[in-house]
SENU-914592 format. One line per field, with one value per residue (C-alpha): residue number from 0; residue in three letters; z, y, x. Coordinates in nm, 4 decimals, always signed. Example, Ala and Ser with C-alpha at 12.3 -4.5 7.8 and 13.67 -1.06 7.14 Angstrom:
dopa 0  1
timi Ala  Ser
Z +0.7800  +0.7140
Y -0.4500  -0.1060
X +1.2300  +1.3670
end
This chain:
dopa 0  1  2  3  4  5  6  7  8  9  10  11  12  13  14  15  16  17  18  19  20  21  22  23  24  25  26  27  28  29  30  31  32  33  34  35  36  37  38  39  40  41  42  43  44  45  46  47  48  49  50  51  52  53  54  55  56  57  58  59  60  61  62  63  64  65  66  67  68  69  70  71  72  73  74  75  76  77  78  79  80  81  82  83  84  85  86  87  88  89  90  91  92  93  94  95  96  97  98  99  100  101  102  103  104  105  106  107  108  109  110  111  112  113  114  115  116  117  118  119  120  121  122  123  124  125  126  127  128  129  130  131  132  133  134  135  136  137  138  139  140  141  142  143  144  145  146  147  148  149  150  151  152  153  154  155  156  157  158  159  160  161  162  163  164  165  166  167  168  169  170  171  172  173  174  175  176  177  178  179  180  181  182  183  184  185  186  187  188  189  190  191  192  193  194  195  196  197  198  199  200  201  202  203  204  205  206  207  208  209  210  211  212  213  214  215  216  217  218  219  220  221  222  223  224  225  226  227  228  229  230  231  232  233  234  235  236  237  238  239  240  241  242  243  244  245  246  247  248  249  250
timi Met  Pro  Ala  Val  Lys  Ile  Ala  Leu  Val  Thr  Gly  Ala  Gly  Ser  Gly  Ile  Gly  Arg  Ala  Val  Ser  Leu  Ala  Leu  His  Glu  Asn  Gly  Trp  Ala  Val  Val  Leu  Ala  Gly  Arg  Arg  Ile  Asn  Glu  Leu  Glu  Lys  Thr  Ala  Gly  Leu  Arg  Lys  His  Ser  Asp  Pro  Arg  Met  Leu  Val  Val  Pro  Thr  Asp  Val  Ser  Lys  Pro  Gln  Ala  Val  Arg  Ala  Leu  Phe  Ser  Lys  Ile  Lys  Glu  Val  Phe  Gly  Arg  Leu  Asp  Leu  Leu  Phe  Asn  Asn  Ala  Gly  Thr  Gly  Ala  Pro  Pro  Val  Pro  Met  Glu  Asp  Leu  Thr  Phe  Glu  Gln  Trp  Lys  Thr  Val  Val  Asp  Thr  Asn  Ile  His  Gly  Val  Phe  Leu  Cys  Thr  Gln  Glu  Ala  Ile  Arg  Ile  Met  Lys  Ala  Gln  Gln  Pro  Lys  Gly  Gly  Arg  Ile  Ile  Asn  Asn  Gly  Ser  Ile  Ser  Ala  His  Ala  Pro  Arg  Pro  Tyr  Ser  Val  Ala  Tyr  Thr  Ala  Thr  Lys  His  Ala  Val  Thr  Gly  Leu  Thr  Lys  Cys  Ile  Ser  Leu  Asp  Gly  Arg  Lys  Asp  Asp  Ile  Val  Gly  Ser  Gln  Ile  Asp  Ile  Gly  Asn  Ala  Ala  Thr  Glu  Met  Thr  Glu  Arg  Met  Thr  Lys  Gly  Val  Pro  Gln  Pro  Asn  Gly  Ser  Thr  Met  Val  Glu  Pro  Arg  Met  Asp  Val  Lys  His  Val  Gly  Ser  Ala  Val  Leu  Tyr  Met  Ala  Ser  Leu  Pro  Leu  Asp  Ala  Asn  Val  Gln  Phe  Met  Thr  Ile  Met  Ala  Ser  Lys  Met  Pro  Phe  Val  Gly  Arg  Gly
Z +0.0000  -0.0564  +0.2413  +0.2389  +0.2003  +0.0149  +0.1519  +0.0095  +0.2511  +0.1127  +0.3116  +0.4577  +0.5235  +0.8577  +1.1378  +1.0984  +0.7674  +0.9177  +1.2272  +1.0187  +0.7737  +1.0537  +1.2341  +0.9169  +0.8294  +1.1819  +1.1527  +0.8288  +0.5572  +0.2572  +0.2524  -0.0317  +0.1029  -0.1075  -0.0513  -0.1981  +0.0093  -0.0724  +0.2215  +0.4680  +0.3011  +0.3310  +0.6953  +0.7518  +0.5839  +0.8053  +1.1193  +1.0505  +1.3348  +1.1268  +0.8119  +0.5936  +0.2637  +0.1658  +0.2050  -0.1236  -0.1456  -0.4344  -0.4328  -0.5445  -0.5532  -0.5195  -0.6643  -1.0050  -1.2140  -1.4021  -1.0787  -0.9289  -1.2392  -1.2198  -0.8503  -0.9126  -1.2169  -0.9939  -0.7393  -1.0107  -1.1461  -0.8082  -0.6184  -0.8729  -0.6411  -0.3704  -0.0576  +0.1284  +0.0399  +0.3263  +0.1810  +0.4354  +0.2447  +0.3327  +0.3824  +0.5330  +0.4662  +0.6809  +0.9630  +0.8227  +0.7850  +0.4965  +0.2923  +0.3153  +0.1891  -0.1638  -0.4386  -0.4747  -0.1048  -0.1351  -0.4500  -0.2943  -0.0177  -0.2556  -0.4950  -0.2212  +0.0161  -0.2423  -0.5823  -0.4345  -0.2497  -0.5594  -0.7947  -0.5644  -0.5032  -0.8768  -0.9396  -0.6350  -0.7478  -1.0937  -0.9438  -0.6804  -0.9341  -1.1720  -0.9280  -0.8090  -0.5551  -0.6184  -0.3621  -0.1018  +0.1541  +0.1185  +0.4406  +0.4248  +0.6825  +0.7558  +1.0696  +1.3477  +1.1012  +0.9013  +1.1885  +1.3347  +1.2228  +1.4014  +1.3644  +1.0284  +0.8689  +0.5743  +0.3180  +0.5446  +0.6928  +0.3569  +0.2061  +0.5047  +0.4871  +0.1196  +0.2164  +0.4125  +0.0952  -0.0957  +0.1749  +0.1533  -0.2265  -0.2070  +0.0339  -0.1882  -0.5330  -0.4236  -0.2747  -0.5857  -0.6201  -0.2509  -0.2183  +0.1301  +0.2206  +0.5681  +0.7363  +1.0447  +1.2031  +1.4135  +1.6782  +1.8213  +1.7514  +1.8623  +1.5326  +1.3899  +1.2568  +1.6085  +1.7842  +1.7979  +2.0311  +2.3095  +2.3029  +2.2718  +1.9764  +1.9120  +2.0360  +1.8980  +2.1935  +2.1104  +2.3807  +2.3331  +2.5145  +2.5188  +2.3913  +2.5050  +2.2490  +2.2262  +2.1118  +1.7329  +1.7769  +1.8784  +1.5317  +1.3824  +1.5991  +1.5017  +1.1275  +1.1682  +1.3336  +1.0588  +0.7928  +0.9581  +0.9321  +0.6637  +0.3738  +0.5004  +0.8098  +0.8253  +1.0628  +0.8506  +1.0638  +1.3582  +1.5699  +1.7696  +1.9682  +2.2764  +2.5440  +2.6838  +2.3639  +2.3161  +2.0455  +2.2081  +2.2984  +2.0769  +2.0556
Y +0.0000  +0.3572  +0.5457  +0.7950  +0.6784  +0.8924  +0.9609  +1.1437  +1.2871  +1.4274  +1.6863  +1.7872  +2.1491  +2.0989  +1.8653  +1.4993  +1.5466  +1.8105  +1.5985  +1.2907  +1.4874  +1.6362  +1.3015  +1.1327  +1.4138  +1.4278  +1.0574  +1.0792  +1.0554  +1.2852  +1.4084  +1.5403  +1.7700  +1.7730  +1.9743  +2.2499  +2.5442  +2.6319  +2.8740  +2.5999  +2.3501  +2.5995  +2.6521  +2.2778  +2.2843  +2.5768  +2.3757  +2.1053  +2.0618  +2.0450  +2.2115  +1.8988  +2.0316  +1.7057  +1.8388  +1.9176  +2.1289  +2.0384  +2.2104  +1.9475  +1.8894  +1.5102  +1.4991  +1.6070  +1.3295  +1.5696  +1.7285  +1.3871  +1.2807  +1.6025  +1.5389  +1.1925  +1.3085  +1.5641  +1.2938  +1.0785  +1.3766  +1.4874  +1.1594  +0.8800  +0.6548  +0.6419  +0.4265  +0.5492  +0.7070  +0.8353  +0.8958  +1.1512  +1.4255  +1.4249  +1.6449  +1.6322  +1.7784  +1.9935  +1.7917  +1.7878  +1.5149  +1.2813  +1.3988  +1.7603  +1.6969  +1.8308  +1.6203  +1.8802  +1.8437  +1.4637  +1.4725  +1.7013  +1.4480  +1.1500  +1.3252  +1.3844  +1.0897  +0.8125  +0.9399  +1.1165  +0.8046  +0.5905  +0.8274  +0.8639  +0.4895  +0.4149  +0.6438  +0.5172  +0.1564  +0.2425  +0.3896  +0.1167  -0.1651  -0.0134  +0.0992  -0.1050  -0.2440  -0.2595  -0.2280  +0.0191  +0.0932  +0.2719  +0.3833  +0.5139  +0.7425  +0.5616  +0.7304  +0.5964  +0.6669  +0.3661  +0.1645  +0.3687  +0.6886  +1.0112  +1.1631  +1.3370  +1.2174  +1.0072  +1.1334  +1.1146  +0.7783  +0.6172  +0.7287  +0.6121  +0.2701  +0.2666  +0.3450  +0.0176  -0.1705  +0.0122  -0.0765  -0.4464  -0.4418  -0.2729  -0.5427  -0.8226  -0.6913  -0.5491  -0.8705  -0.9923  -0.6632  -0.6141  -0.3289  -0.3295  -0.1710  -0.0430  +0.1692  +0.3885  +0.4780  +0.7910  +0.9140  +1.2671  +1.3847  +1.7469  +1.9400  +2.2280  +1.9747  +1.8476  +2.1845  +2.1791  +1.8797  +2.1020  +2.2843  +1.9754  +1.7675  +1.5728  +1.2143  +0.9262  +0.9459  +1.3063  +1.4645  +1.6950  +1.6378  +1.7511  +1.4728  +1.4082  +1.4569  +1.3372  +1.5116  +1.4769  +1.3984  +1.0456  +0.9949  +1.1035  +0.8472  +0.5732  +0.6314  +0.6503  +0.3064  +0.1565  +0.3095  +0.1864  -0.1819  -0.3946  -0.4852  -0.8426  -0.7127  -0.5041  -0.3324  -0.4061  -0.1938  +0.0301  +0.2284  +0.5154  +0.7315  +0.9398  +0.6721  +0.8163  +0.9200  +0.7634  +0.5114  +0.1684  +0.1500  +0.4420  +0.4697
X +0.0000  +0.1150  +0.2577  -0.0305  -0.3881  -0.6406  -0.9897  -1.2892  -1.5454  -1.8705  -2.0606  -1.7238  -1.8166  -1.9903  -2.0869  -2.0029  -1.8218  -1.5959  -1.5203  -1.4373  -1.2227  -1.0147  -0.9780  -0.8534  -0.6117  -0.4710  -0.3937  -0.1991  -0.4634  -0.4782  -0.8384  -1.0521  -1.3239  -1.6419  -1.9582  -2.1691  -2.0376  -1.6778  -1.6476  -1.7398  -1.5062  -1.2226  -1.3163  -1.2790  -0.9388  -0.8374  -0.9129  -0.6524  -0.4061  -0.0885  +0.0334  +0.0347  -0.1017  -0.2692  -0.6220  -0.7966  -1.1137  -1.3470  -1.6896  -1.9416  -2.3159  -2.3316  -2.6841  -2.5479  -2.3842  -2.1584  -2.0349  -1.9590  -1.7656  -1.5630  -1.4890  -1.3491  -1.1580  -0.9863  -0.9014  -0.7427  -0.5516  -0.4106  -0.3684  -0.4004  -0.6003  -0.8690  -0.8605  -1.1703  -1.5026  -1.7159  -2.0622  -2.1762  -2.3597  -2.7279  -3.0296  -3.3770  -3.7208  -3.9516  -4.1166  -4.4696  -4.7329  -4.6551  -4.9518  -4.8333  -4.4805  -4.4391  -4.2868  -4.0105  -3.9209  -3.9256  -3.7126  -3.4498  -3.3911  -3.3880  -3.1490  -2.8908  -2.9380  -2.9792  -2.8710  -2.5679  -2.4530  -2.5065  -2.3239  -2.0219  -2.0136  -2.0136  -1.7179  -1.5280  -1.5694  -1.4367  -1.1201  -1.0778  -1.1115  -0.8571  -0.5867  -0.2888  -0.3101  -0.6822  -0.9578  -1.0733  -1.3417  -1.6752  -1.8437  -2.2000  -2.3597  -2.6830  -2.8235  -3.0427  -3.3246  -3.2060  -3.3607  -3.6465  -3.8202  -3.8883  -4.2343  -4.2850  -3.9603  -4.0774  -3.8254  -3.5217  -3.6215  -3.7028  -3.3732  -3.1708  -3.3352  -3.2342  -2.8737  -2.8673  -2.9575  -2.6846  -2.4326  -2.5167  -2.4903  -2.1489  -2.0299  -2.1575  -2.0688  -1.7346  -1.5932  -1.4197  -1.2307  -1.1415  -1.3910  -1.5418  -1.8770  -1.9607  -2.2262  -2.2194  -2.5527  -2.5226  -2.7609  -2.7647  -2.4118  -2.3810  -2.3902  -2.5919  -2.8414  -2.9230  -2.9188  -3.2979  -3.2834  -3.1533  -3.4877  -3.7090  -3.8247  -4.1497  -4.1667  -4.3775  -4.6176  -4.7033  -4.4897  -4.1915  -3.8633  -3.5035  -3.2759  -2.9168  -2.6387  -2.2779  -1.9608  -1.9252  -1.5541  -1.6543  -1.8006  -1.4684  -1.2891  -1.5356  -1.4996  -1.1225  -1.1265  -1.3438  -1.1181  -0.7980  -0.8853  -0.7154  -0.9414  -0.9788  -1.1630  -1.4798  -1.7181  -2.0239  -2.2572  -2.1814  -2.4268  -2.2792  -2.5180  -2.5738  -2.6204  -2.9423  -3.1162  -3.4601  -3.3737  -3.3917  -3.7582  -3.8533  -4.2301
end
């Protein structure tokens, strides 16, 4: 294997993507930062703890096939290979009853959470199959919602269940080429996206309650561990969550 491994993190401009990108870089990985907001990607790059320049910012909308092809073309041009893809970019829809969700709102979530993961996975597999030595690891951000929904979350929950199917197909179809598929399901990491939980969020029984959160750095450490394994070992599924969040026994 080359001395420096190459990782791509989508949605790297905030939250979980930022934490994972920094954890990988701090531990010797070269990291490609992808996301729609260049200012936030550059902010992530500016937070690295050492001056190693191997952190590449590539503004990308993962829901657009042409943009994804351009992203992977840039990776091949600069690094020549890819060892890890962390499919992290995702979005949600307004918390409204299912019948009130517009098709446009549904489609926005599907385009990012399913189509984006699929498009990036396709391109990663093409690189990983062709490179020498061949192979690599693809880790998908599934979410607790890949197991159990929150109230009024049909688009997010449906797409995260679909991510689980994609993960299993990657694991199966990638075997012959040493491409390993994994999924991390995250519950209540302290990011901007979960800030509302500190004020109280709806529960399945109709009540509203404040939910505990955990430091997002623990997600970075978890993905780093999954990524550090040799390709003959795999964490197929990992759930990392705030210990006291209402997940086990939800509803």
